C-alpha positions in Angstrom: -53.5 148.0 406.4 -57.0 149.2 407.5 -57.6 148.4 411.6 -59.8 145.6 411.9 -62.5 147.9 413.8 -62.5 150.5 411.0 -64.1 147.7 408.8 -67.6 147.3 408.1 -69.1 143.8 408.4 -68.9 143.0 404.7 -65.2 143.7 404.5 -64.5 142.2 408.0 -66.2 139.2 406.9 -64.1 138.9 403.6 -60.8 139.9 405.6 -61.7 136.6 407.9 -62.9 134.2 404.7 -59.8 135.4 403.1 -57.5 133.5 405.7 -55.7 136.9 407.0 -56.8 136.5 410.2 -59.0 134.0 411.9 -62.5 134.3 413.8 -60.9 133.9 417.2 -58.2 136.6 416.5 -61.2 139.0 415.1 -62.9 138.1 418.6 -59.9 138.6 420.8 -59.3 141.8 419.0 -62.9 143.5 419.3 -63.0 141.9 423.0 -60.2 144.0 423.9 -61.5 147.3 422.5 -64.7 146.5 424.5 -62.9 145.6 427.7 -61.4 149.2 427.4 -65.4 150.7 427.2 -65.2 154.0 428.8 -68.9 154.9 427.2 -70.8 152.7 429.2 -72.2 150.7 426.0 -72.2 147.2 427.4 -74.2 146.1 430.4 -72.4 142.5 430.3 -69.6 141.1 428.0 -69.4 137.4 427.4 -65.7 136.6 426.5 -65.6 132.9 427.0 -68.7 132.6 425.4 -67.6 134.6 422.2 -64.0 132.9 422.1 -65.5 129.5 422.4 -68.2 130.3 419.5 -65.3 131.8 417.2 -63.0 128.6 417.9 -66.2 126.7 416.6 -66.6 128.8 413.6 -62.8 128.8 412.6 -63.3 124.6 412.8 -66.2 124.6 410.2 -65.2 123.4 406.7 -68.3 125.9 405.3 -68.8 128.7 407.3 -71.9 131.1 407.2 -71.3 134.3 405.4 -70.7 136.7 408.2 -68.5 134.1 410.4 -66.5 135.8 413.2 -68.0 139.2 412.9 -68.6 140.7 416.3 -71.9 142.2 417.0 -73.8 142.4 420.5 -77.4 141.9 421.5 -79.8 144.8 423.2 -80.3 144.3 427.1 -84.0 144.0 426.2 -83.5 140.8 423.6 -83.9 137.4 425.7 -80.5 135.8 425.3 -80.1 132.0 426.4 -77.8 131.8 429.1 -76.7 135.5 429.5 -77.7 138.0 431.9 -80.7 140.1 430.4 -81.6 142.8 433.0 -84.1 144.8 430.6 -81.9 147.9 432.0 -83.8 147.6 435.6 -82.2 146.3 438.6 -85.2 144.4 439.5 -84.0 142.0 436.9 -80.7 142.7 437.1 -80.1 138.6 437.8 -82.4 137.6 435.2 -80.8 134.6 433.1 -83.1 133.4 430.1 -83.7 129.8 429.5 -84.1 130.8 425.9 -83.3 133.5 423.0 -85.5 135.6 421.1 -85.8 134.6 417.0 -83.5 137.4 416.5 -80.6 135.9 418.5 -80.7 132.7 416.6 -81.2 134.5 413.1 -78.1 136.8 413.3 -76.0 134.0 415.1 -77.1 131.7 412.1 -75.2 134.0 409.9 -72.2 133.4 411.5 -71.9 136.6 413.8 -70.4 136.3 417.3 -72.0 138.1 420.1 -69.7 140.0 422.7 -72.5 140.2 425.2 -75.5 142.8 426.0 -75.7 146.4 425.0 -77.0 149.1 427.2 -80.3 150.5 427.5 -82.6 152.6 429.9 -85.0 150.7 432.3 -87.4 148.7 429.8 -86.3 150.9 427.0 -88.5 153.9 428.0 -86.4 156.6 427.6 -85.0 158.5 424.7 -81.6 158.7 426.6 -79.6 155.8 428.2 -79.3 155.8 431.7 -80.4 153.0 434.3 -79.5 152.0 437.8 -77.6 148.8 436.5 -74.7 150.1 435.1 -75.4 153.9 434.6 -75.3 156.1 431.4 -74.4 155.7 428.0 -72.2 158.5 426.6 -72.0 159.3 422.8 -68.2 158.7 421.1 -68.2 162.3 420.0 -68.5 163.6 424.0 -68.7 161.2 426.6 -70.1 163.5 428.9 -73.1 163.8 426.4 -75.8 161.1 426.6 -75.9 158.5 423.5 -79.4 159.0 423.2 -82.1 155.8 423.6 -83.3 153.2 423.9 -80.8 151.8 421.7 -78.1 154.1 423.2 -75.2 151.2 423.8 -75.7 149.5 420.4 -74.8 153.1 419.1 -72.3 154.0 421.2 -70.4 150.5 420.4 -71.0 151.1 416.6 -70.0 154.5 416.5 -67.0 153.7 419.0 -66.0 150.8 416.4 -66.3 148.4 419.4 -68.8 146.6 416.9 -69.4 146.9 413.4 -73.0 146.5 413.5 -75.5 145.9 416.5 -79.4 145.0 416.5 -81.7 147.5 418.0 -85.3 148.2 418.8 -87.5 151.0 418.1 -90.8 152.0 419.6 -90.8 155.8 419.4 -87.4 156.2 417.9 -84.9 154.0 420.1 -82.7 153.3 416.9 -82.8 156.8 415.3 -82.3 158.7 418.2 -78.9 157.1 419.3 -77.9 156.9 415.7 -78.0 160.5 415.3 -76.2 161.3 418.6 -73.4 158.7 417.8 -72.8 159.4 414.2 -73.9 156.3 412.4 -76.7 155.0 410.4 -79.9 153.4 412.4 -82.7 151.9 410.3 -86.5 151.3 411.8 -88.0 148.8 409.0 -92.0 148.9 408.0 -94.1 147.6 410.9 -94.5 144.0 410.1 -91.4 143.8 408.0 -89.4 141.9 410.6 -91.2 138.9 412.5 -91.7 139.6 415.9 -92.3 136.1 417.1 -93.5 135.8 420.9 -90.3 137.2 422.6 -90.4 140.5 420.9 -93.3 142.8 422.4 -94.2 145.3 419.6 -96.2 147.2 421.7 -99.4 147.4 419.6 -97.3 147.7 416.4 -95.2 150.8 417.5 -92.0 148.9 418.3 -90.0 146.9 415.6 -86.2 145.3 415.5 -83.9 146.9 413.4 -80.3 147.7 412.8 -77.5 150.2 413.5 -74.2 150.2 411.5 -72.0 152.5 409.6 -72.7 151.2 405.9 -75.9 150.6 404.0 -74.6 147.4 403.0 -74.4 146.3 406.4 -78.0 147.5 407.5 -79.4 145.6 404.2 -77.5 142.2 405.2 -79.3 142.4 408.5 -82.6 143.1 407.1 -82.5 140.5 405.0 -81.6 137.9 407.8 -84.7 139.5 409.9 -87.1 140.3 407.4 -89.0 136.9 407.0 -92.5 135.5 408.8 -91.9 134.0 411.9 -93.7 131.5 414.1 -96.3 133.7 416.3 -96.0 137.1 414.7 -99.2 139.0 414.3 -97.8 141.1 411.6 -96.0 139.6 408.7 -94.8 140.7 405.5 -94.0 137.8 403.0 -90.2 137.6 402.6 -88.7 139.8 399.8 -88.8 138.7 396.3 -85.5 140.8 396.2 -82.9 140.4 398.8 -82.4 144.3 400.2 -78.7 143.4 399.8 -79.4 143.6 396.0 -81.8 146.0 396.2 -79.3 148.8 397.8 -77.3 148.2 394.7 -80.0 149.5 392.2 -80.1 152.8 390.9 -82.5 155.0 393.2 -84.3 157.2 390.0 -85.6 160.4 390.7 -87.7 161.1 393.4 -90.3 163.5 394.7 -89.1 164.6 398.4 -91.1 166.4 401.0 -89.3 168.1 403.5 -89.9 170.1 406.4 -88.1 171.2 410.2 -91.0 172.7 411.8 -92.0 170.1 414.7 -95.5 168.8 414.9 -95.4 170.2 418.7 -95.6 173.9 419.1 -93.4 174.0 422.2 -90.2 172.3 420.4 -87.9 174.0 418.4 -85.5 172.5 416.1 -81.7 173.6 416.8 -79.6 175.4 414.2 -77.6 172.4 413.7 -80.9 170.7 413.0 -82.1 173.0 410.3 -78.5 173.3 409.0 -78.3 169.4 408.4 -81.8 169.3 406.7 -80.4 172.2 404.6 -77.5 170.2 403.7 -79.2 167.1 402.9 -81.6 169.0 400.8 -79.3 170.5 398.8 -77.6 167.0 398.0 -80.7 165.3 397.3 -81.5 168.3 394.9 -78.1 167.8 393.5 -78.6 164.1 392.4 -81.7 165.3 390.5 -84.8 164.8 392.8 -87.6 167.1 393.2 -87.4 168.4 396.8 -90.5 170.3 398.1 -90.1 172.2 401.2 -93.7 172.1 402.8 -95.4 172.4 406.6 -95.3 169.5 409.1 -98.4 167.4 407.9 -98.7 165.8 411.6 -101.2 166.8 414.3 -100.0 167.5 417.3 -103.0 165.6 419.0 -101.2 162.4 417.8 -98.6 163.0 421.0 -101.3 162.5 423.9 -102.8 159.4 422.1 -99.4 157.6 421.7 -98.7 158.4 425.3 -102.1 156.7 426.0 -101.1 153.4 424.2 -97.1 153.9 425.2 -98.1 153.9 429.0 -100.6 151.1 429.1 -97.9 148.9 427.6 -95.6 149.9 430.5 -98.6 149.4 432.9 -99.2 145.9 431.4 -95.6 144.3 432.5 -96.7 141.9 435.3 -94.7 143.6 438.4 -95.4 142.6 442.1 -96.9 146.1 444.0 -93.3 145.8 446.5 -91.5 146.4 443.1 -92.9 149.6 442.1 -90.8 151.5 444.4 -87.5 150.1 442.9 -88.7 151.6 439.6 -86.6 154.7 438.4 -89.0 157.6 438.8 -89.4 157.9 434.8 -90.4 154.3 434.6 -92.8 154.8 437.4 -94.3 157.8 436.1 -95.2 156.0 432.8 -96.2 152.8 434.7 -98.7 154.8 437.2 -100.1 156.7 434.2 -100.7 153.5 432.3 -102.5 152.1 435.1 -105.1 155.1 435.0 -106.2 154.6 431.3 -109.6 152.9 430.8 -110.2 150.0 428.4 -112.3 152.6 426.2 -109.4 155.3 426.5 -107.0 152.7 425.2 -109.3 151.5 422.4 -109.8 155.4 421.3 -106.2 155.5 421.1 -104.9 152.8 419.2 -107.7 154.1 416.3 -106.8 157.5 416.4 -103.4 156.6 415.6 -104.0 154.3 413.0 -106.9 156.3 411.4 -104.9 159.9 411.4 -101.3 158.6 410.5 -103.2 156.9 407.2 -105.1 160.1 406.4 -101.8 162.1 406.7 -100.3 159.6 404.4 -103.0 159.4 402.2 -102.5 163.1 401.4 -99.3 162.8 400.9 -99.1 160.2 398.3 -97.7 162.3 395.5 -94.4 161.7 397.5 -91.8 159.3 397.4 -89.6 160.0 400.8 -89.9 162.5 403.6 -86.7 164.7 404.9 -86.8 165.9 408.3 -84.3 166.4 411.1 -83.9 163.1 413.2 -83.5 165.4 416.5 -84.7 168.8 417.6 -81.4 169.2 419.7 -77.9 168.0 419.7 -76.7 165.2 422.2 -77.4 166.6 425.7 -75.2 166.3 429.3 -76.6 163.1 431.2 -78.3 165.2 433.8 -80.2 167.5 431.4 -83.1 164.9 431.1 -83.5 164.1 435.2 -82.0 167.3 436.7 -85.5 168.6 437.9 -86.5 165.7 439.8 -89.9 165.7 438.1 -90.7 163.0 435.7 -93.3 164.9 434.1 -90.8 167.6 432.9 -88.3 164.8 432.3 -91.0 163.9 429.4 -91.4 167.5 428.3 -87.6 167.4 427.9 -87.8 164.3 425.9 -90.0 165.7 423.6 -88.1 169.1 422.9 -85.2 166.9 422.2 -87.2 164.4 419.6 -90.3 165.6 418.4 -89.9 163.8 415.1 -89.1 160.4 415.3 -92.3 158.6 417.1 -94.3 159.7 414.4 -92.8 156.9 412.0 -93.9 154.6 414.7 -97.3 155.6 415.0 -97.4 155.3 411.2 -95.7 152.0 410.4 -93.2 153.8 407.9 -89.8 152.8 407.5 -87.3 155.3 408.5 -83.4 155.9 408.6 -81.3 158.4 410.7 -78.7 159.3 408.1 -75.3 160.2 409.4 -72.5 162.7 407.8 -73.1 166.4 409.2 -71.5 168.0 412.0 -72.3 171.0 414.1 -69.9 172.4 416.5 -68.2 169.1 416.7 -71.2 167.2 417.3 -73.1 164.4 414.9 -76.3 165.3 413.4 -78.4 162.8 411.7 -81.4 163.6 409.2 -84.2 161.4 408.9 -85.5 160.1 405.6 -88.6 158.1 405.9 -90.6 156.4 403.1 -94.4 155.0 402.6 -95.1 151.8 404.4 -93.0 149.1 402.2 -90.7 151.3 401.0 -87.9 150.1 403.1 -85.3 149.3 400.0 -86.0 152.9 398.5 -85.4 154.7 401.9 -82.2 152.7 402.2 -80.9 153.6 398.3 -81.7 156.9 399.2 -79.9 156.7 402.2 -76.8 155.5 400.5 -76.8 158.1 398.0 -76.7 160.7 400.6 -74.0 159.3 402.4 -71.8 159.5 399.1 -72.6 163.0 398.4 -70.1 165.6 399.5 -72.6 168.4 399.7 -74.2 166.5 403.0 -71.4 164.4 403.9 -67.6 165.7 403.1 -65.9 162.5 404.4 -68.1 160.5 402.2 -68.1 157.6 404.8 
C-alpha cells in the first residue's frame, strides 16, 4: 500500500472517500510529519483546529470533493483566528479577525489546513528567511534555501508534509521555490484568480497560485480560485471548461520559443540550468513540437522600472516611524527606496512595464509557448544571499539567482516551473510560459513534459 503522504491530493481524496481511512486519521498522519518539520516549512501549526475540522468532515453525509486532504496557507494570507505574521517580527502576534477569500474557497472544497507556511518578511525576497522562525531549507539539502517567497509551502510539498499548498507570486515567488524543492509551481495569468480586497496585487504583479506534485492537483485548485470575486479590479470570467477537464485534453502540435541567456547581461545560467532546458527541449521536440532557439527578447530596461513599482508597493505599507528600525535590512532597503520614488516616476514605470511587455509579446505572437530556465543558479546556502551585509548586494545576488521569473509578472503571463531534472543531486526546474490567457495550454504542456522520460526519468 502506498503511504498516505506519497499520494497526490486526488488519490488521497479517493482513499478517504472509499472509507479506507478517515479525515481524522489522515490529518493525524500529516500533523505528525509536520510536527517533525526540520526544514522550517511552517511558522504556525494548528493541530486542534485541524483535527476538529477533520472530525466535522467525517460526520458529514455528503462531503466536498477534497474532504480531509491536508494543506496550509502561506503566512501572508489572512486566516481568521490563526496567527498570521507576514514573516515579520513586527506582526509576530497578529491574529486576523477574518480570512482572505482564498482561504474560504479552498476550505469549501474540503481541504484541512494544518497551519501557516513560512515566508520572508512581507514576501519580498526570492529566498525564505525571517526573524520569526528563521530560514526554510530545500528537502534536497536542508543547508540550502528553499527559495521564496512561498518557500515554506514548497518545502512542505517537496518533503511530503502536504500534498499541495496555495502560494502567491509577485516576481517568481511560486516558481522559484518550486524549482528549489523539485515540485510543480504554477502562476496563473494576471486576473485569472480573483484577488478580492485582502490579496494585494502590487499593481498586477502578484497573484495567488498553486504548488503541488501533479498537474491535475494544480488544475483542481485553479478551478477553485479562478472566478470573479467581489472587489477584484482585474477579473476574468469563470472558465467555460474547467481546468480539470482542460488538462486531460491532447496538447496538439505547438511552436515553442526557447532561450537560456538572461535579460540582464551580468547574470549567467549555471550548467545545470542550461542542461535542464536542453533536456526539456529534446523532450518537447520528441513529442512533435517545433522548438525554436532564439535570443532573449526582453530588454534589460525592464528591471529598474520593475524595481520602482516593487519598492513603491513596499513603501505603501503603513508602518509607524518607530517600526522602521525593526525591519530586516533588505526590507528596510526596499521600504526606503520606494519612499524616494516620485509619483511621476511611479506612473512612468507602470506605463513602461505595460507597454514594453505588450510589444514583446506582440512580436512573439507566432509562438504558443516559451521555454527557459526557472532559475539561473541552483538552490544556494542560506547565508549566500545576505552574507555581504549590504542590502544592495543582496539584491544583486537575487538577480543573479533569478533573472527569468519576474518577467512573467511584469507581463501578466501564465507560467509554470516544471520539475523532473536534477543536476549534481539538486533539483532544477524549467519554466514554461504562455501568452496571457493560455493557462490550460501551459498546464497541458507541463503534464506532457513531466511524463516524458527524456526530461523526467522518474516519470513522476
